[in-house]
C-alpha positions in Angstrom: 94.8 66.2 141.0 97.8 67.2 138.9 98.0 69.4 135.8 100.9 68.3 133.5 102.7 67.0 136.6 101.9 70.1 138.7 99.5 70.4 141.6 96.3 71.9 140.2 95.8 73.8 143.4 98.9 75.8 142.6 98.3 76.2 138.8 94.6 76.9 138.6 94.5 80.0 140.8 97.3 81.6 138.8 95.6 80.8 135.5 92.4 82.4 136.8 94.2 85.6 137.8 95.8 86.1 134.4 93.1 84.5 132.2 89.9 85.3 134.0 87.5 83.7 136.5 84.8 81.3 135.6 87.0 79.0 133.6 86.2 75.3 133.3 88.9 72.7 134.1 89.3 72.1 130.3 89.7 75.9 129.7 92.3 76.1 132.5 94.3 73.3 131.0 94.2 74.9 127.6 95.3 78.3 128.9 98.1 76.8 131.0 99.3 74.8 128.1 99.3 77.8 125.8 101.1 79.8 128.4 103.7 77.0 128.6 104.0 76.8 124.9 104.9 80.5 124.7 108.0 79.7 126.7 108.8 76.4 125.1 108.7 77.4 121.4 110.3 80.4 119.9 107.9 83.0 118.3 106.7 81.9 114.9 107.7 78.2 115.3 105.8 76.5 112.6 106.0 73.0 114.1 104.5 74.3 117.4 101.7 75.8 115.4 101.0 72.6 113.5 101.1 70.5 116.6 98.7 72.7 118.6 96.4 73.2 115.6 96.2 69.4 115.1 96.1 68.1 118.7 95.1 71.1 120.8 97.4 72.9 123.1 96.8 70.6 126.1 97.2 67.3 124.2 100.2 68.7 122.3 101.9 69.6 125.6 100.9 66.3 127.2 102.5 64.4 124.4 105.8 66.0 125.2 105.5 65.8 129.0 104.6 62.1 128.8 107.5 61.5 126.5 105.4 60.1 123.6 107.6 58.8 120.7 108.2 61.2 117.8 106.7 58.6 115.4 103.4 58.5 117.4 103.2 62.3 117.5 103.9 62.6 113.8 101.2 60.0 113.0 98.6 61.9 115.2 99.4 65.2 113.6 99.3 63.9 110.0 96.1 62.0 110.7 94.5 65.4 111.6 95.8 67.2 108.5 99.0 68.6 109.8 101.8 69.3 107.3 104.8 67.7 109.2 107.3 65.0 108.7 109.1 62.7 111.2 112.3 64.7 110.8 110.4 67.8 111.5 109.0 66.4 114.7 112.3 65.0 115.9 114.1 68.3 115.3 111.3 70.2 117.1 111.2 68.0 120.1 115.0 68.2 120.4 114.9 72.0 120.6 111.8 72.2 122.9 112.9 69.6 125.5 115.5 71.8 127.2 112.9 74.4 127.9 110.3 72.0 129.3 110.5 72.9 132.9 107.4 73.2 135.0 109.0 75.8 137.2 109.5 78.2 134.3 105.8 78.1 133.4 104.7 78.7 137.0 107.2 81.6 137.4 106.0 83.2 134.2 102.4 83.1 135.5 103.4 84.4 138.9 105.3 87.3 137.3 102.3 88.0 135.0 100.0 88.2 138.1 102.4 90.5 139.8 102.3 93.0 136.9 98.5 92.6 136.2 99.3 91.0 132.8 96.4 89.3 131.0 96.8 86.1 129.0 94.8 86.2 125.8 94.1 83.1 123.7 92.4 82.7 120.3 89.2 81.6 122.0 88.8 84.9 123.8 86.6 87.6 122.2 89.2 90.4 122.3 91.7 88.2 120.3 92.9 90.0 117.2 91.7 87.6 114.5 93.9 89.3 111.9 96.8 87.4 113.5 95.2 84.1 112.3 96.4 85.1 108.8 99.8 84.0 109.9 98.6 80.4 109.8 101.0 77.9 111.6 103.2 80.9 112.4 100.5 82.7 114.4 101.1 83.2 118.1 99.7 80.6 120.4 98.8 83.2 123.0 99.4 86.8 123.8 100.5 88.5 127.0 98.7 91.8 127.4 99.6 94.6 129.8 97.2 97.5 129.6 93.7 97.9 128.3 91.7 95.3 126.4 89.9 98.1 124.6 93.1 98.9 122.8 93.3 95.3 121.6 89.7 95.5 120.2 90.7 98.7 118.4 93.3 96.8 116.3 90.6 96.1 113.7 91.0 99.8 112.8 94.7 100.3 113.2 97.6 101.4 111.1 101.3 100.5 111.8 103.8 103.3 111.7 107.3 102.0 111.7 110.8 103.3 110.8 114.4 103.8 111.6 115.7 104.0 115.2 118.3 106.6 114.0 115.5 109.0 112.8 116.2 112.4 111.5 114.3 115.6 112.5 112.4 115.3 109.2 111.4 111.7 109.9 110.2 112.5 113.4 108.2 115.5 112.2 106.5 113.5 109.5 105.7 110.7 112.0 104.3 113.1 114.5 102.0 114.7 111.9 100.9 111.2 110.6 100.2 109.7 114.0 98.2 112.6 115.2 96.3 112.9 111.9 95.4 109.2 111.9 94.2 109.3 115.5 92.0 112.3 114.6 90.5 110.1 111.8 89.7 107.3 114.3 92.6 105.0 113.8 94.7 103.2 116.5 98.5 103.4 116.1 100.6 100.2 116.2 104.4 100.2 116.5 107.3 98.5 118.3 108.2 101.1 121.0 111.8 101.4 119.6 113.8 104.6 119.6 113.2 107.0 116.7 110.2 106.6 114.5 108.4 104.0 116.7 108.7 106.1 119.8 107.4 109.3 118.1 104.4 107.4 116.6 103.4 106.3 120.1 104.0 109.7 121.8 102.0 111.6 119.1 99.1 109.1 119.5 99.1 109.5 123.2 99.3 113.3 122.9 96.2 113.2 120.7 94.4 111.0 123.2 94.3 108.1 120.8 94.7 104.3 121.2 98.2 102.9 120.7 99.5 99.4 120.9 103.2 98.5 121.3 104.4 95.0 120.4 107.6 93.9 122.3 110.2 91.3 121.5 110.5 90.3 125.1 108.3 89.9 128.2 105.9 92.7 129.0 107.2 92.8 132.6 110.6 94.1 131.5 110.2 97.1 129.2 112.7 97.4 126.3 114.4 99.7 125.4 114.9 100.8 129.0 115.1 104.4 127.9 111.4 104.1 126.9 110.3 102.9 130.4 108.3 106.1 131.0 106.7 106.0 127.5 105.7 102.3 127.8 104.3 103.0 131.2 102.1 105.7 129.6 101.1 103.2 126.8 100.0 100.7 129.5 97.8 103.4 131.1 96.2 104.5 127.9 96.7 101.6 125.4 98.3 98.2 125.6 101.8 96.6 125.5 101.7 93.1 123.9 104.1 90.2 123.5 103.8 86.5 122.5 106.7 85.7 125.0 106.1 85.0 128.6 107.1 87.4 131.4 110.8 87.2 132.1 111.8 86.6 128.5 114.7 88.7 127.1 114.5 90.3 123.6 116.9 88.9 121.0 117.6 89.7 117.4 115.4 86.8 116.2 112.6 87.8 118.5 112.7 91.4 117.1 112.3 90.0 113.6 109.5 87.7 114.6 107.8 90.6 116.5 107.6 92.5 113.3 105.3 89.9 111.8 102.8 90.6 114.6 102.9 94.4 113.9 102.2 93.8 110.2 99.5 91.2 110.7 97.6 93.0 113.5 97.4 96.2 111.5 95.1 97.1 108.5 98.0 98.8 106.8 101.7 99.4 107.4 103.5 102.7 106.7 107.3 103.0 106.7 108.0 106.7 107.4 111.8 106.7 107.3 114.2 103.8 106.8 117.8 103.3 105.6 118.6 100.5 103.2 119.3 98.1 106.1 116.6 99.2 108.5 114.8 96.6 110.5 111.5 98.3 109.5 111.9 96.9 106.0 111.4 93.4 107.6 108.0 94.6 108.9 107.3 95.9 105.4 108.2 92.4 104.0 105.8 90.7 106.4 103.0 93.1 105.4 103.6 92.5 101.7 103.7 88.7 102.3 100.3 88.9 104.1 98.8 91.0 101.4 98.4 94.0 103.7 98.5 97.5 102.2 102.0 99.0 102.4 102.9 102.6 102.2 106.2 104.5 102.3 107.0 108.2 102.9 109.5 109.7 100.5 112.4 111.7 101.8 115.1 113.9 100.5 117.0 112.1 97.7 120.2 113.0 99.4 119.2 111.4 102.7 120.5 107.9 103.4 117.9 107.7 106.1 115.1 107.5 103.4 116.9 105.2 101.0 114.9 102.2 102.3 111.6 104.0 101.7 112.6 104.9 98.2 113.5 101.3 97.6 110.1 100.1 98.8 108.4 102.5 96.4 110.6 101.6 93.5 111.1 97.9 93.9 108.3 96.6 96.1 105.2 98.5 94.9 104.8 100.4 98.2 102.3 103.3 97.8 104.0 106.7 98.1 102.1 108.5 100.9 102.8 112.0 102.2 100.0 112.8 104.7 97.4 111.2 107.0 94.7 111.2 104.4 96.7 109.2 102.0 97.7 106.8 104.7 94.2 106.3 105.9 93.1 105.6 102.4 95.3 102.4 102.4 93.3 100.9 105.3 90.5 98.5 104.1 88.1 100.6 106.1 89.5 103.9 105.0 88.1 106.2 102.4 90.3 108.3 100.2 89.8 112.0 100.9 88.5 114.0 98.0 91.2 116.3 96.7 90.7 119.9 97.4 89.2 121.6 94.4 91.2 124.7 93.5 90.1 126.0 90.1 92.9 127.2 87.9 92.5 130.8 86.5 91.4 131.1 82.9 93.7 132.5 80.3 91.8 135.8 80.4 92.2 136.0 84.2 95.9 135.2 84.0 96.3 138.2 81.5 94.5 140.5 83.9 96.4 139.3 86.9 99.7 139.9 85.1 98.6 143.5 84.3 98.0 144.3 88.0 100.4 145.4 90.7 100.3 144.4 94.3 101.2 148.0 95.4 100.2 150.6 92.7 96.4 150.8 92.0 95.6 150.8 88.3 92.5 152.0 86.4 90.4 149.6 84.4 91.4 151.2 81.1 95.1 150.9 82.0 94.6 147.2 82.9 92.8 146.6 79.6 95.7 148.2 77.7 98.3 146.2 79.6 96.4 142.9 79.1 95.4 143.4 75.5 91.7 143.1 76.3 88.7 145.4 75.7 87.7 147.6 78.6 84.4 145.6 79.0 86.2 142.2 79.1 88.8 143.6 81.6 86.0 145.0 83.8 84.0 141.7 83.9 87.1 139.7 84.6 88.1 142.0 87.4 84.6 141.5 88.9 85.1 137.7 88.9 88.5 137.9 90.4 87.2 140.2 93.1 84.6 137.7 94.1 87.3 135.1 94.2 89.4 137.3 96.5 92.3 137.6 94.0 91.9 141.4 93.5 90.5 144.3 95.4 89.3 147.7 94.2 90.7 150.8 95.9 89.8 154.5 95.5 92.4 155.0 92.8 92.0 151.7 91.0 92.6 147.9 91.2 95.4 146.0 93.0 96.3 142.4 93.1 96.1 140.6 96.5 99.3 138.9 97.7 97.3 136.1 99.2 94.1 134.6 97.7 91.5 134.6 100.4 88.1 133.8 98.9 85.4 136.0 100.3 82.5 134.4 102.1 
């Protein structure tokens, strides 16, 4: 028996290794077809999404393998509610056909099996359903290297993204944000790039949290190569994800398309540091388009590295966030932290505090004269300030504390 022109005895065992045992023949066909589509169509290809949604992955692939006329394919898709035209189909088939080689699909599965990569499809329970908001631009399958528990944690995740050429300020803010969000129960999503992305992942791992890295190439070849050790650690504790099959090289277009997955998979996106032309602004754009909450961290007004963040706040209604509590509040499941209640001193207390010294003790009568209060008012106010830890009474009189440390 053959499967899209390939011997089923060759294909089925590979599919079971990367997609799970106990699959029916129909499920094996679907998963092999989706695995093949990830190599045939570029990420986010709307026509591939329309075709698979209308016909199913297997039938859609079969129509190409069997050389079905574009007119017939178009009629089938339109009859099932697909939004396509004949020109669309003809153009799509022309760009897909050069990649329709059975050897490429088998090689990708073999490479996936070698690196213990899991193929995830929308029918699988761990599938991140938030990606379905991308509509026909949603991934047809995902290649996962790492732990499925990290994928299920995406429903409570926040994306932290930013510039590759990060400053010390940007990396410090990212470290604090990532660790703080992990402490609040959030998973961290990013793109494993140098700079802000890498720091977000490292801080999450250091805090024993879940982190997911979306790549623009196959998960068998880590990119950037300088983050090989970091990505290996992410595989051990979290997950590395791509919609491209093993062996695929990252390209500029694939980086831009990868960004839509980061934005869609996360409950909120935070840009921590970005220049005016930073690629992280592309991720922010996807988040805004999808209606996901978007936050940006302000930086020094003199820093070109924060110009993109300031632009997001000024022109694109990004929420200005400065700490993990404010970032967590953007997530649909988040709860804004109650602001710390620090009562301001009354006018009488201010006058008494102004009359005190931090070094020279002063008598109550002296304080009353300096503050313009009666002795009794000065005495009662000093008592309240003492309870609040603002003043302390010595043998020779009262002094003002340099640090307000409320007494228990």
